[in-house]
C-alpha positions in Angstrom: 24.8 -15.0 9.3 21.7 -15.5 7.1 20.1 -18.9 6.7 18.6 -20.5 3.6 14.9 -21.2 4.4 11.8 -22.7 2.8 8.3 -22.6 4.0 4.9 -23.8 2.9 2.3 -21.5 1.4 -0.7 -23.9 1.3 1.0 -26.4 -1.0 3.6 -24.1 -2.6 7.1 -24.1 -1.3 8.6 -20.6 -1.0 12.3 -20.2 -0.6 14.4 -17.4 0.7 16.6 -16.2 3.6 16.3 -15.7 7.3 18.5 -13.0 8.8 18.8 -13.1 12.6 18.7 -9.9 14.6 22.1 -8.7 15.5 22.9 -7.8 19.1 19.5 -9.0 20.4 19.0 -11.5 23.2 15.6 -13.2 23.2 12.9 -12.9 20.6 13.3 -10.0 18.2 10.9 -8.0 16.0 10.9 -9.3 12.4 10.5 -7.6 9.0 9.2 -9.4 5.9 10.8 -8.1 2.7 9.5 -8.7 -0.8 10.5 -7.4 -4.3 8.7 -6.1 -7.4 7.6 -7.3 -10.8 9.5 -10.5 -11.8 12.4 -9.6 -9.4 14.2 -12.1 -7.3 15.6 -11.6 -3.8 19.1 -11.1 -5.1 18.2 -8.0 -7.0 18.8 -5.4 -4.3 17.1 -6.7 -1.2 20.2 -8.0 0.6 21.5 -4.5 1.5 18.1 -3.6 3.1 18.0 -6.8 5.1 21.6 -6.1 6.3 20.6 -2.6 7.5 17.5 -3.9 9.3 19.4 -6.9 10.8 22.2 -4.6 12.1 19.5 -2.5 13.8 18.1 -5.5 15.8 15.5 -6.8 13.4 15.2 -10.4 12.2 14.3 -10.5 8.5 12.5 -12.9 6.2 13.3 -12.4 2.5 11.9 -14.7 -0.1 11.0 -15.1 -3.8 7.4 -14.9 -4.9 5.8 -18.1 -6.1 6.6 -18.8 -9.7 9.8 -16.7 -9.6 13.4 -17.2 -8.6 14.0 -20.1 -6.2 10.3 -20.6 -5.2 8.0 -23.2 -6.5 4.9 -22.8 -8.6 1.4 -23.9 -7.8 0.2 -27.0 -9.5 -1.5 -26.1 -12.8 0.0 -22.6 -12.9 2.9 -21.5 -15.2 6.1 -19.9 -14.0 6.6 -16.2 -14.5 2.9 -15.4 -13.8 2.2 -12.5 -11.5 -1.0 -12.7 -9.5 -1.1 -10.0 -6.8 -3.5 -11.8 -4.6 -1.3 -14.9 -4.6 1.6 -12.7 -3.6 -0.4 -11.0 -0.9 -1.5 -14.3 0.6 2.1 -15.6 0.4 3.3 -12.6 2.5 0.7 -13.6 5.1 2.2 -17.1 5.0 5.7 -15.6 5.5 4.4 -13.8 8.6 3.1 -17.1 9.9 6.5 -18.7 9.2 8.3 -15.9 11.0 5.9 -16.1 14.0 6.8 -19.8 14.4 10.5 -19.2 14.8 11.7 -19.0 18.4 14.0 -16.0 17.5 11.0 -13.9 16.5 8.7 -11.9 18.7 5.4 -12.8 17.1 3.7 -9.6 18.3 6.1 -7.3 16.5 6.0 -8.0 12.7 6.7 -5.4 10.1 6.2 -5.6 6.3 8.5 -3.9 3.8 7.8 -4.0 0.1 9.5 -2.4 -2.9 8.0 -1.3 -6.2 5.0 -3.6 -7.1 5.4 -5.2 -3.6 5.3 -1.8 -2.1 1.6 -1.8 -3.1 1.3 -5.4 -1.9 2.7 -4.4 1.5 0.0 -1.8 2.0 -2.8 -4.3 1.1 -1.3 -6.9 3.6 -1.3 -4.3 6.3 -4.9 -3.3 5.5 -6.2 -6.9 5.8 -3.9 -8.5 8.3 -3.7 -6.9 11.8 -0.6 -9.0 12.7 1.3 -6.3 10.8 2.3 -3.7 13.3 4.2 -1.3 10.9 4.4 -1.2 7.1 6.7 0.5 4.6 6.1 0.7 0.9 9.1 1.9 -1.1 8.6 3.4 -4.6 5.3 1.6 -4.4 2.9 0.5 -7.1 -0.3 2.4 -6.5 -2.4 1.9 -9.6 -1.5 -0.8 -12.1 -4.0 0.6 -14.7 -2.4 4.0 -14.6 1.1 2.4 -14.7 0.2 0.3 -17.7 -1.3 3.3 -19.6 1.8 5.5 -18.8 4.5 2.9 -19.5 3.1 1.0 -22.5 2.8 3.2 -25.6 -0.8 3.6 -26.6 -0.2 2.1 -30.1 0.6 -1.2 -28.3 -2.5 -1.3 -26.1 -4.7 -3.1 -28.6 -1.9 -5.6 -29.4 -1.7 -6.4 -25.7 -5.5 -6.8 -25.3 -5.7 -8.9 -28.5 -2.8 -11.0 -27.2 -4.6 -11.6 -23.9 -7.7 -12.8 -25.7 -5.7 -15.1 -28.0 -3.7 -16.4 -25.0 -6.9 -17.3 -23.0 -8.2 -19.3 -25.9 -4.9 -21.0 -26.4 -4.5 -21.9 -22.7 -8.0 -23.3 -22.7 -6.8 -25.7 -25.5 -3.9 -26.7 -23.3 -1.3 -24.7 -25.0 1.6 -23.0 -23.3 0.9 -19.4 -22.0 1.9 -16.5 -24.2 4.7 -14.3 -22.7 6.0 -10.8 -23.0 9.5 -9.5 -22.1 9.8 -7.6 -18.8 12.3 -5.1 -20.4 13.7 -4.5 -23.9 16.8 -2.8 -25.3 14.6 -1.4 -28.1 11.9 0.9 -26.5 9.9 0.6 -29.7 9.2 -3.1 -29.0 6.5 -4.4 -26.6 7.6 -5.0 -23.0 6.1 -4.7 -19.6 8.6 -1.9 -18.9 10.0 -0.5 -22.2 11.9 2.4 -20.6 15.7 2.6 -20.9 16.3 2.9 -17.1 14.3 -0.3 -16.6 16.5 -2.1 -19.1 19.6 -0.7 -17.4 18.5 -2.1 -14.0 17.3 -5.5 -15.2 19.7 -6.5 -17.9 22.8 -7.2 -15.7 20.7 -10.1 -14.1 20.3 -12.0 -17.4 21.6 -15.5 -16.9 20.8 -15.5 -13.2 17.6 -16.8 -11.5 15.8 -13.8 -13.0 14.1 -14.3 -16.3 13.2 -11.5 -18.7 9.7 -12.9 -19.1 6.1 -12.5 -17.8 3.0 -14.3 -18.9 0.7 -12.2 -20.9 -2.0 -12.8 -18.3 0.2 -11.0 -15.7 -0.6 -7.7 -17.5 -4.4 -8.5 -17.4 -4.8 -8.0 -13.7 -5.8 -4.3 -13.2 -4.6 -4.2 -9.6 -5.3 -1.1 -7.5 -3.4 -1.3 -4.2 -3.8 2.4 -3.6 -7.4 1.8 -2.8 -6.4 0.0 0.4 -4.3 2.8 1.9 -7.4 4.2 3.7 -7.8 0.9 5.5 -4.2 0.6 6.9 -4.7 2.7 10.0 -4.3 2.3 12.9 -1.2 0.4 11.7 1.7 3.0 11.2 2.5 3.5 7.5 5.6 4.8 5.8 5.7 5.6 2.0 9.0 6.2 0.4 8.7 8.0 -3.0 11.3 8.7 -5.7 11.0 12.2 -7.0 11.7 11.3 -10.6 10.0 7.9 -10.8 8.7 7.4 -14.3 8.5 3.6 -14.3 5.8 2.6 -11.7 4.4 5.5 -9.8 5.3 9.2 -10.5 5.8 11.1 -7.3 2.6 13.1 -7.8 0.5 10.0 -8.0 2.1 8.6 -4.9 1.6 11.8 -2.9 -2.1 11.9 -4.0 -2.6 8.3 -2.8 -0.7 9.1 0.5 -3.3 11.7 1.3 -6.0 9.1 1.4 -4.3 7.2 4.2 -5.1 8.0 7.8 -2.7 8.8 10.6 -0.2 7.5 11.8 1.6 7.9 8.5 4.9 9.4 7.2 6.0 10.3 3.7 9.7 10.4 2.7 11.0 11.5 -0.7 14.3 10.5 -2.1 16.1 11.9 -5.1 16.4 10.1 -8.5 14.3 7.7 -10.4 12.6 4.4 -9.6 15.7 2.2 -9.6 18.0 4.6 -7.7 16.4 3.5 -4.4 18.6 0.4 -4.5 22.1 2.1 -4.6 24.1 5.0 -3.5 22.8 8.0 -1.6 19.1 7.3 -2.4 19.5 3.8 -0.9 21.1 5.3 2.3 18.1 7.7 2.6 15.5 5.0 1.9 17.0 2.3 4.1 17.7 4.6 7.0 14.2 6.1 6.9 12.7 2.6 7.0 15.0 1.4 9.7 14.2 4.4 11.9 10.5 4.0 11.2 10.5 0.3 12.3 12.7 1.2 15.3 10.0 3.7 16.4 7.1 1.3 15.9 8.5 -2.2 16.5 11.1 -1.7 19.2 10.3 -3.1 22.6 8.7 -0.7 25.0 10.9 0.1 27.9 9.1 0.3 31.2 9.4 3.6 33.1 11.5 3.4 36.2 9.5 3.5 39.4 9.3 7.0 41.0 
């Protein structure tokens, strides 16, 4: 039932899928779905869109600029993560969805996973078109994540590499890159943990590339600082109890406390990547579905007395 789509993001073409809402006559609420660091839409987003579509939501799922099927801005390299570009592109996706006749433009939700879980909270804080937001296993503090995930003995190498890269790019040379994951945790990578390699490595040879520009690690992005600005938009945070990759549960719960009501916290078992399969997926997807049904479903008028 899904449709291949593309839409303009101020000169950059983004590509993805549109899922129509099942069992809905007339314009339906719509959820925008985006993935985490370097991920493409094929890496676990389809089952979530299927769950939401079956519940009566239209869905827009797309690849971030510079990744997967989407284009790259002129003058920018591929595989470069800029959170503010991604945030603005989510806003463009909202505009695209609002322009479709199948979508009720007044009922837009945003769902993001991992790095894009943090993006989703920022979008909800700055764009009041968002009527409900869910951040699954969300990025909260990229500085803390970097310091926890990259061994300290590699920090200076990363900083020196960023300095060298900026000088080289100023000379017109190709940007320096770093692997997203590695089979050898003693080697530098954005996520050198074994469970990250286990999740990503099956996608070698697909649209996903095991590569980020060095500059992608330079952006000390703090989406958790925006949580206090999301209200009055309803907020759902889904946390993995044993997340050691992006945001440990205690960090996420601390950040959740800074958000104002209405808000809801759901915890699921397992680590960061367990949210995409098995029982943790069932818990996470059903929690998000029920949350969006509560806040985006059409209001039924009371029968006259």
